[in-house]
C-alpha positions in Angstrom: 17.4 118.5 96.1 18.5 115.5 94.1 22.0 116.5 92.1 22.0 114.6 89.1 25.2 112.5 87.9 26.1 111.3 84.7 29.3 109.7 83.3 30.5 109.2 79.7 32.7 106.9 78.3 34.7 107.7 74.9 34.4 103.9 74.0 31.1 101.7 74.1 31.1 99.3 77.3 32.1 101.8 79.4 35.5 102.3 78.1 38.3 104.5 77.7 38.7 108.0 78.9 35.5 109.0 81.0 34.3 112.4 82.0 31.7 112.8 85.5 29.0 115.6 84.7 26.5 117.0 87.2 25.3 120.3 85.3 24.6 121.2 82.0 27.7 120.6 79.7 27.2 122.8 75.9 30.1 120.9 74.8 31.6 117.3 75.7 34.5 117.7 72.9 36.5 120.1 75.7 36.3 116.6 77.6 36.3 113.6 75.2 37.2 113.5 71.6 34.1 110.7 71.4 31.4 109.2 73.6 30.1 106.0 73.0 28.6 104.4 76.5 27.3 106.3 79.3 25.7 105.8 82.8 23.2 107.5 84.6 24.0 107.3 88.3 21.3 110.0 89.7 18.6 111.8 88.1 17.5 112.7 84.5 18.9 114.1 81.5 18.7 115.4 77.7 21.5 114.8 75.5 22.4 115.9 72.4 24.2 115.2 69.1 25.4 118.7 68.5 27.2 120.9 70.8 25.3 123.5 72.5 22.2 121.6 73.1 21.1 121.6 69.6 20.4 118.3 67.3 18.4 115.4 67.9 17.4 115.0 71.6 17.3 111.9 73.8 16.2 111.5 77.3 18.0 109.4 79.5 17.4 108.6 83.4 19.4 106.5 85.5 20.9 103.3 84.1 23.5 102.1 82.0 23.7 103.0 78.1 26.6 100.3 76.7 25.8 101.3 73.2 23.4 103.8 73.1 23.9 104.9 69.6 22.5 101.4 68.3 20.0 101.3 71.2 18.5 104.9 70.5 19.5 104.9 66.5 21.6 107.9 67.2 23.6 108.6 63.8 26.4 110.4 66.1 28.5 110.8 69.8 26.6 112.6 72.2 28.0 116.0 72.0 25.9 118.0 75.0 24.0 117.3 77.8 21.1 119.1 80.0 20.2 118.2 83.5 16.5 118.5 83.7 16.0 119.7 87.2 13.0 117.7 89.3 9.7 119.1 89.5 7.4 118.6 92.8 4.3 120.0 92.2 1.5 120.4 89.3 2.4 120.2 85.7 0.6 122.7 83.4 1.5 123.6 79.8 -0.9 124.9 76.9 -0.4 123.8 73.3 -1.5 125.9 70.4 -2.3 124.9 67.0 -0.6 127.9 65.4 2.9 129.5 66.3 2.6 132.9 68.0 -0.4 130.9 70.5 -2.7 130.9 67.7 -5.5 128.5 66.7 -7.1 126.3 68.7 -5.5 126.1 72.3 -5.9 123.2 75.1 -4.7 122.8 78.2 -2.8 120.2 79.5 -2.1 118.7 83.4 -1.3 115.2 82.5 0.4 113.2 79.8 -1.3 113.1 76.5 -0.7 110.3 74.1 -2.2 111.7 71.1 -3.5 115.5 70.5 -5.4 114.2 67.4 -7.5 111.9 69.6 -7.8 113.9 72.6 -8.2 117.2 71.2 -9.4 116.6 67.7 -5.8 119.0 66.9 -3.9 118.2 63.9 -1.0 119.9 64.8 0.7 122.1 67.5 2.8 124.7 66.5 3.8 126.4 69.9 2.8 126.1 73.6 3.6 127.9 76.9 4.9 125.6 80.0 3.6 127.5 83.0 4.5 124.3 85.5 6.8 121.4 85.4 9.2 119.8 82.4 7.8 118.0 79.6 8.8 115.9 76.5 7.1 116.5 73.6 7.1 113.6 70.7 6.5 114.1 66.9 4.4 110.8 66.9 1.3 109.7 69.7 1.9 107.3 72.3 5.7 108.9 72.8 7.5 107.7 69.8 9.5 109.3 67.3 12.1 112.6 67.9 11.8 114.5 71.0 12.3 118.0 72.2 12.2 118.8 76.2 10.2 122.0 77.2 11.0 123.4 80.2 8.9 126.5 81.6 8.5 128.7 79.3 7.0 130.3 75.9 7.6 128.3 72.7 6.0 131.0 70.2 7.6 129.3 67.1 8.4 125.4 67.2 9.7 126.5 63.0 12.1 129.4 64.6 13.3 127.2 66.6 14.6 125.0 64.0 12.1 122.1 64.5 10.8 122.8 60.9 9.6 119.4 59.4 8.4 118.5 62.9 4.9 118.0 64.6 4.2 117.6 67.7 1.7 114.8 68.5 2.2 113.7 72.1 3.3 115.1 75.4 5.0 113.7 78.7 5.5 114.9 81.8 8.8 114.5 83.3 8.3 113.0 87.2 10.5 112.3 89.4 10.0 108.7 89.2 12.8 108.9 86.7 15.4 109.2 89.3 
């Protein structure tokens, strides 16, 4: 299995002190007082603008991010990051219209650019990820804020702190991001 590696820098354009990370990091502040650029050398990561994998999330694949705050419209520095393990095999997720797996249910095995167009679902308030790792987006066509979903049951997005967020499209995280 290929490990991920990301290097964070205090300043833009890969300047200032740096911190190399190859796993989850719940609090970047222990290593850097601020973080304004990063380089993903391998793998894929979710970065968060608050400690403990909270706040706004951003997906980063291999590449250089010399000023990611401007590039991604982030209002704050990266405060924590999570490595996304690569999944080989099938992808499967059930999405539900209501909390606690209620209402209409649809099963996805591939990307869906609009749950409204494909399934006539106007809302998705819970899901069960059976296989693979997914990104869920608040707008159709993989736009807007996103949420990383790994295998597990998610009974209520509202209780997870996603009060004013609706998920309208979903994309598999494939090993092509290596």
